[in-house]
C-alpha positions in Angstrom: 98.9 93.6 -141.1 100.3 90.9 -138.8 102.1 92.2 -135.6 105.8 91.8 -135.9 107.1 88.8 -134.0 110.4 87.8 -132.6 111.5 84.3 -133.5 114.6 82.7 -131.9 116.3 80.0 -134.0 118.6 77.7 -132.2 121.0 76.6 -135.0 124.5 75.5 -135.8 127.0 78.3 -136.5 125.6 80.7 -139.0 128.7 80.6 -141.1 128.3 76.8 -141.5 124.7 77.0 -142.8 124.2 76.5 -146.6 121.6 79.2 -147.4 120.9 77.8 -150.9 119.4 74.6 -149.3 119.0 75.1 -145.6 115.5 75.0 -144.2 116.3 77.1 -141.2 117.5 79.9 -143.4 114.4 79.5 -145.5 112.3 79.9 -142.4 114.2 83.0 -141.4 113.7 84.5 -144.8 110.0 83.7 -144.7 109.8 85.3 -141.3 111.4 88.5 -142.6 109.0 88.4 -145.7 106.1 88.4 -143.2 107.5 91.4 -141.3 109.0 89.4 -138.4 112.4 89.4 -136.7 114.7 86.4 -136.6 117.3 85.9 -133.9 120.1 83.3 -133.8 121.0 81.4 -130.7 123.7 78.8 -130.2 122.9 75.8 -128.0 125.9 76.3 -125.8 124.7 79.8 -124.9 121.5 78.6 -123.2 121.6 78.7 -119.4 119.3 78.4 -116.4 119.5 80.5 -113.3 117.0 81.1 -110.5 114.1 79.7 -112.5 114.8 81.6 -115.8 116.2 80.0 -119.0 118.1 82.6 -121.0 120.5 82.7 -123.9 122.8 85.0 -125.8 120.8 85.9 -128.9 121.9 87.8 -132.0 119.3 89.7 -134.1 119.7 89.1 -137.8 119.1 91.1 -140.9 118.4 88.4 -143.6 118.3 88.8 -147.4 118.0 86.6 -150.5 121.7 86.8 -151.4 123.2 83.4 -150.8 126.8 84.8 -150.6 126.0 87.3 -147.9 122.6 86.2 -146.6 122.8 87.6 -143.0 124.1 90.5 -141.0 124.4 90.2 -137.3 123.2 92.9 -134.9 124.3 93.5 -131.3 124.0 90.4 -129.2 121.6 90.5 -126.2 121.1 88.1 -123.3 117.4 87.4 -123.2 115.0 85.1 -121.4 113.7 82.6 -124.0 110.2 83.4 -122.8 110.7 86.9 -124.2 110.6 85.6 -127.7 107.3 84.9 -129.4 108.5 81.5 -130.4 111.7 79.5 -130.1 112.6 77.0 -132.8 115.1 74.3 -131.9 116.9 73.6 -135.2 120.2 72.1 -134.1 121.4 69.2 -136.2 122.1 65.8 -134.6 124.0 64.0 -133.2 121.5 63.6 -130.4 124.2 63.3 -127.7 124.2 64.2 -124.0 124.5 67.9 -124.8 121.5 67.7 -127.1 119.6 65.9 -124.4 120.6 68.6 -121.9 119.3 71.2 -124.3 115.9 69.5 -124.3 115.8 69.6 -120.5 116.7 73.3 -120.4 114.1 74.1 -123.2 111.5 72.2 -121.2 112.2 74.5 -118.3 111.9 77.5 -120.6 108.5 76.2 -121.8 107.4 75.8 -118.2 108.3 79.5 -117.8 106.1 80.6 -120.6 108.3 80.1 -123.7 106.7 78.6 -126.9 109.3 76.1 -128.0 109.0 74.1 -131.2 109.4 71.2 -131.6 108.2 70.4 -128.1 111.4 69.5 -126.2 109.8 66.6 -124.4 108.5 65.2 -127.6 111.9 65.6 -129.3 113.4 63.7 -126.4 110.8 61.0 -126.6 111.0 60.5 -130.3 114.2 58.8 -131.4 114.2 59.5 -135.1 115.0 55.8 -135.8 113.0 54.1 -133.0 109.9 56.2 -133.2 108.6 54.2 -136.2 108.2 51.2 -133.9 105.0 52.9 -132.6 103.5 52.4 -136.0 104.4 48.8 -137.0 101.6 48.7 -139.6 103.6 51.1 -141.8 107.1 49.8 -141.5 109.2 47.1 -143.2 110.5 44.0 -141.4 112.6 45.5 -138.6 114.8 44.4 -135.8 116.3 46.6 -133.0 119.0 44.7 -131.1 122.6 44.7 -130.0 123.0 40.9 -129.8 125.1 39.8 -132.9 123.4 36.4 -132.8 119.9 38.0 -133.2 121.2 40.3 -135.9 122.8 37.5 -137.9 119.6 35.4 -137.6 117.6 38.3 -139.0 120.1 38.7 -141.9 119.8 35.0 -142.6 116.0 35.1 -142.5 115.5 38.2 -144.6 118.4 37.8 -146.9 119.0 41.4 -147.8 119.0 44.1 -145.1 120.1 47.6 -144.2 122.0 48.1 -140.9 122.2 51.5 -139.3 123.1 53.1 -136.0 120.3 54.7 -134.0 122.0 58.1 -133.6 123.3 58.8 -137.2 122.2 61.2 -139.8 122.9 61.9 -143.5 123.4 58.2 -144.3 126.4 57.9 -142.0 127.4 54.3 -141.1 124.5 52.8 -143.1 125.3 49.4 -144.6 123.5 47.1 -147.0 124.3 43.5 -146.0 123.2 40.3 -147.6 123.2 36.8 -146.1 126.1 35.9 -148.4 128.2 39.1 -147.7 131.7 38.1 -146.7 132.0 41.2 -144.7 128.8 40.8 -142.6 130.6 39.7 -139.4 132.9 42.7 -139.3 130.1 45.1 -140.2 127.9 43.8 -137.4 130.9 43.9 -135.0 131.7 47.5 -136.0 128.2 48.9 -135.8 127.4 47.1 -132.5 130.9 47.7 -131.1 131.2 44.0 -130.4 127.6 43.7 -129.0 127.7 46.8 -126.8 125.6 49.2 -128.9 122.0 48.7 -130.1 121.4 49.2 -133.8 118.5 48.8 -136.3 118.2 46.2 -139.1 115.6 46.6 -141.8 114.6 44.6 -144.8 116.2 46.2 -147.9 113.6 48.0 -149.9 114.1 47.9 -153.7 111.8 51.0 -153.9 114.9 53.0 -152.9 115.6 53.2 -156.6 112.7 55.5 -156.9 113.8 57.6 -154.0 113.8 57.9 -150.2 110.8 60.2 -149.9 110.9 63.0 -147.4 107.2 63.8 -146.5 106.8 67.0 -144.4 104.1 67.7 -141.9 103.7 71.2 -140.6 101.5 71.9 -137.6 99.5 68.7 -138.4 99.1 69.7 -142.1 100.6 67.3 -144.7 102.6 69.0 -147.4 101.3 67.7 -150.7 104.8 67.2 -152.2 107.6 65.0 -151.1 111.3 65.2 -152.0 112.4 61.9 -153.5 116.1 61.6 -152.7 117.4 59.3 -155.4 120.7 57.4 -154.9 123.4 57.9 -157.4 124.5 54.9 -159.5 126.0 52.1 -157.4 125.0 53.7 -154.1 122.4 52.3 -151.6 122.0 55.5 -149.6 119.8 58.2 -151.0 120.7 60.9 -148.6 121.5 64.2 -150.2 124.6 64.3 -147.9 125.7 61.0 -149.5 125.3 62.3 -153.1 121.6 61.6 -153.6 119.6 63.7 -156.1 116.5 65.5 -154.9 113.3 65.4 -157.0 110.1 67.0 -155.7 106.9 65.2 -156.6 103.3 64.8 -155.5 102.6 62.4 -152.7 101.5 58.9 -153.7 98.3 57.4 -152.2 100.3 55.3 -149.7 102.3 58.3 -148.6 99.1 60.3 -148.1 97.8 57.4 -146.0 100.8 57.2 -143.8 101.1 61.0 -143.3 97.4 61.6 -142.7 97.5 58.9 -140.0 100.5 60.3 -138.2 99.9 64.0 -138.6 97.3 64.5 -135.9 99.1 62.2 -133.5 102.4 64.0 -133.8 100.9 67.5 -133.8 99.1 66.7 -130.6 102.5 66.1 -129.0 103.7 69.5 -130.0 105.8 68.4 -133.0 105.4 71.4 -135.3 107.8 70.3 -138.0 108.1 66.6 -138.9 109.9 64.9 -141.7 108.7 61.3 -142.5 111.0 59.1 -144.5 109.1 56.7 -146.8 110.7 54.1 -149.1 108.5 52.0 -151.4 105.4 52.8 -149.3 107.1 51.9 -146.0 107.8 54.3 -143.1 111.5 54.1 -142.2 112.2 57.2 -140.0 110.4 60.0 -138.2 112.6 63.1 -138.2 111.9 65.7 -135.5 115.2 67.4 -134.7 115.8 69.5 -137.8 113.8 68.2 -140.7 114.9 69.7 -144.0 114.0 69.6 -147.8 111.8 72.7 -147.7 113.9 74.7 -150.2 114.0 71.9 -152.8 110.2 71.4 -152.6 109.6 75.2 -152.9 112.0 75.6 -155.8 110.7 72.7 -157.8 107.0 72.7 -157.0 106.3 76.2 -155.9 104.9 75.1 -152.5 106.2 77.5 -149.8 106.9 75.1 -146.9 108.9 77.6 -144.9 106.1 80.2 -145.4 103.6 77.6 -144.1 105.8 77.2 -140.9 105.7 81.0 -140.3 102.0 81.3 -140.9 101.4 78.4 -138.5 103.6 80.2 -135.9 101.6 83.4 -136.5 98.4 81.6 -135.6 99.9 79.9 -132.6 101.3 83.2 -131.3 98.0 84.9 -131.7 96.3 82.5 -129.2 
């Protein structure tokens, strides 16, 4: 019998979470199934004083009922080091407050807290820019703010996707062709007239078969991906933009990419990673709050959330 552990989940407001698809909720449920205790922490309730990082934490009773999935206990102010593990699961945007949270969580880790994903690694891995470390796997890509460079790239490639570096869920993602009459205003808007850096990538026709979310847990590659397939007439495949999620076994190319990255990212303390792969090309490395665990579990029977908890059990036993 595994010793009961206390896991603190730093999450968005509980009432805003969608239990039927939320990976953080799935992990809380998996923790309870293994005899452990989940706690909820809000990012704004984290504080440092005299060398100790603490937070207002709420113990949770969690069940399988999606309508009433949690009951809150009496809040306590606890040092984060008092928990067996702390999971930072706050959704982007990765703004200054998110950056501040990584600094505070790094102080907590220095004080003995086991924080996942490693806050320094989260800070160092821009979910869009991190792919530039692995150019052998990515499509033709330009990162720039200069409109002249961006337009030259569009002219060269012919069909590209433009996106901000701090977005999520498909927000402000545009497909632009060299003949697009709106290309000037799109570039102006995204770069804020040349004052904001964005990413341009060659459009990948493989998006028709899905933007594949490949999960890596503690350096172990999950053998199924969730293909997020765009709806008719839509370029973006994100579930938040109306995409349809279909879980399927990894392709050979997806295994190649994931197996190469898994040990590298795990060595940096990235427990939960979500790779985005389109047509065999790596397009993003998600490290803030990777999701799609529920869909993979429901469609393929692979308990990703359970794997997270089992990995934490091993880490806490060290």
